[in-house]
GUKE-41141 format. One record per atom (N, C-alpha, C): y, z, x. Coordinates in steps of 0.001 Angstrom, whole numbers. Example, Ala and Ser with C-alpha at 12.3 -4.5 7.8 and 13.67 -1.06 7.14 Angstrom:
BEGIN
      py      pz      px
   -5690    7800   13190
   -4500    7800   12300
   -3300    7800   13200
   -2250    7080   12850
   -1060    7140   13670
      30    7870   12900
***
This chain:
BEGIN
      py      pz      px
   -1217      94     912
      72     -21     -76
    1255      15     857
    2128    -894     623
    3487    -938    1417
    4285      56     881
    5382     406    1652
    6450    1329    1301
    7065     768     -65
    7335    -488    -164
    7944    -991   -1429
    7114    -788   -2691
    5649    -897   -2436
    4627    -580   -3376
    4891     799   -3752
    4880    1670   -2860
    4827    3178   -3081
    6184    3629   -3714
    7113    3042   -3415
    8545    3453   -4157
    8296    2858   -5493
    7869    1712   -5894
    7784    1208   -7137
    6890    1992   -7871
    5754    2420   -7375
    4872    3230   -8074
    5504    4699   -8432
    6293    5202   -7514
    6861    6457   -7694
    7968    6346   -8834
    8766    5215   -8987
    9764    5074   -9882
    9112    4929  -11349
    8043    4238  -11370
    7294    4086  -12556
    6719    5328  -13027
    6240    6095  -12156
    5524    7533  -12659
    6655    8244  -13057
    7882    8492  -12351
    8978    9343  -12843
    9429    8650  -14254
    9585    7496  -14407
   10053    6916  -15654
    9175    7277  -16931
    7871    7242  -16484
    6816    7602  -17510
    6859    9038  -17843
    7080    9876  -16841
    7074   11317  -16960
    8423   11672  -17889
    9471   10896  -17705
   10743   11095  -18509
   10335   10784  -19929
    9841    9559  -20104
    9433    9123  -21467
    8594   10198  -22204
    7549   10618  -21597
    6745   11671  -22033
    7294   12996  -22555
    8201   13416  -21614
    8992   14549  -21991
    9957   14375  -23016
   10792   13282  -22973
   11603   12930  -24032
   10911   12824  -25395
    9701   12045  -25387
    9154   11902  -26740
    8424   13073  -27225
    8037   13947  -26411
    7560   15252  -26794
    8629   16268  -27198
    9894   15744  -26959
   11107   16552  -27351
   11105   18058  -26633
   10507   17934  -25381
   10502   19188  -24593
   11563   19010  -23485
   12788   18947  -23818
   13970   18782  -23002
   14010   19881  -21966
   13634   20886  -22048
   13659   22032  -21034
   12806   21587  -19773
   11899   20797  -19938
   11008   20296  -18995
   11529   19189  -18241
   12834   18580  -18558
   13512   17617  -17693
   13795   18211  -16446
   13919   19333  -16279
   14361   20129  -14903
   13230   19864  -13958
   12126   19617  -14334
   10871   19353  -13464
   11024   17894  -12825
   11670   17119  -13523
   11653   15618  -13066
   12764   15412  -11962
   13904   16018  -12251
   15132   15689  -11425
   15202   16618  -10223
   15691   16151   -9193
   15943   16882   -7976
   17145   17910   -8122
   17111   18987   -7444
   18161   19861   -7593
   19612   19391   -7437
   19858   18414   -6701
   21162   17809   -6424
   21179   16350   -7241
   20523   16330   -8324
   20407   14901   -9136
   21947   14667   -9880
   22070   13407   -9975
   23374   13066  -10809
   22681   12386  -12189
   23156   12488  -13323
   22906   12091  -14673
   24161   11609  -15320
   24142   10359  -15779
   25306    9813  -16399
   24677    9271  -17861
   25249    9935  -18739
   24630    9488  -20179
   25328    8137  -20507
   24908    7684  -21774
   25235    6579  -22326
   26698    6323  -22534
   27440    7540  -22650
   28937    7436  -23037
   29784    7752  -21547
   29048    7944  -20564
   29774    8105  -19193
   29823    9519  -18870
   29341   10400  -19461
   29607   11902  -19160
   28598   12182  -18000
   28931   12731  -16988
   28128   13102  -15753
   27792   14510  -15701
   26414   14804  -15405
   25992   16011  -15279
   25359   16118  -13883
   25505   17295  -13146
   25051   17521  -11816
   23725   18523  -11669
   22706   18280  -11152
   21695   19116  -10782
   20620   19183  -11968
   19371   19343  -11566
   18386   19434  -12527
   18654   20355  -13606
   19048   21429  -13333
   19241   22853  -14258
   20240   22136  -15227
   21272   21769  -14868
   22513   21209  -15884
   21960   20127  -16805
   21211   19245  -16215
   20659   18116  -16904
   19846   18586  -18111
   18833   19261  -17701
   17997   19892  -18679
   18690   20733  -19744
   19583   21687  -19340
   20328   22408  -20268
   21114   21740  -21259
   21756   20696  -20846
   22636   19987  -21783
   21741   19200  -22689
   20543   18650  -22207
   19575   18027  -23174
   19125   18984  -24243
   18882   20119  -23697
   18250   21158  -24556
   19424   21447  -25757
   20520   21699  -25396
   21649   22054  -26234
   21813   20834  -27106
   22064   19600  -26686
   22195   18496  -27533
   21184   18214  -28561
   19837   18448  -28144
   18791   18328  -29077
   18830   19306  -30131
   19180   20689  -29921
   19430   21705  -30940
   20501   21305  -31780
   21526   20656  -31468
   22498   20476  -32281
   22620   19207  -33118
   21530   18357  -32691
   21444   16936  -33471
   20130   16721  -33921
   20000   16885  -35339
   18665   16621  -35874
   18051   15226  -35523
   19085   14260  -35305
   18483   12821  -35135
   17654   12866  -33849
   17894   13741  -32900
   17114   13728  -31748
   15691   14017  -31891
   15375   14522  -32964
   13750   14906  -33348
   13054   13679  -33415
   13702   12624  -33918
   12984   11368  -33998
   13215   10195  -32962
   14162   10642  -31979
   14494    9546  -31095
   13331    9518  -30067
   13095    8255  -29720
   11969    8017  -28706
   12540    7208  -27476
   11882    7348  -26484
   12342    6610  -25327
   11096    5633  -24596
   11421    4482  -24457
   10375    3438  -24044
   10987    2710  -22905
   10373    2464  -21828
   10778    1583  -20709
   10248      99  -20961
   11119    -920  -20976
   10440   -2222  -20879
   10758   -2955  -19644
   11683   -2394  -18843
   12073   -3000  -17474
   12775   -1917  -16689
   12438   -1874  -15469
   12780    -886  -14471
   13488   -1722  -13498
   14955   -1770  -13507
   15681   -2367  -12384
   15289   -3673  -11925
   14877   -4625  -13004
   14395   -5918  -12684
   12867   -6083  -12369
   12247   -4902  -12446
   10820   -4998  -12218
   10135   -5004  -13573
    9424   -6204  -14004
    8887   -6247  -15279
    7908   -5184  -15471
    7594   -4659  -16633
    6656   -3716  -16937
    5299   -4437  -16880
    4390   -3734  -16316
    2941   -4316  -16220
    1969   -3399  -16902
***
């Protein structure tokens, strides 16, 4: 396995873990996915820093918005890498 293959495999594994966590609505577990110094920018441009803050904000938003209970995440393309 080349380094590129290993990198692609790691990206796909993390994306799948995010989807499973999101779709289980277990937002507190997002902290397990992100690095301590991670950056997260949501769809409207709000930036959160660090795994703990990323998870905490998702937990708070999920509690505030009933619509999140039915929201699902699915990857069809990861940075130009077709889903296989």
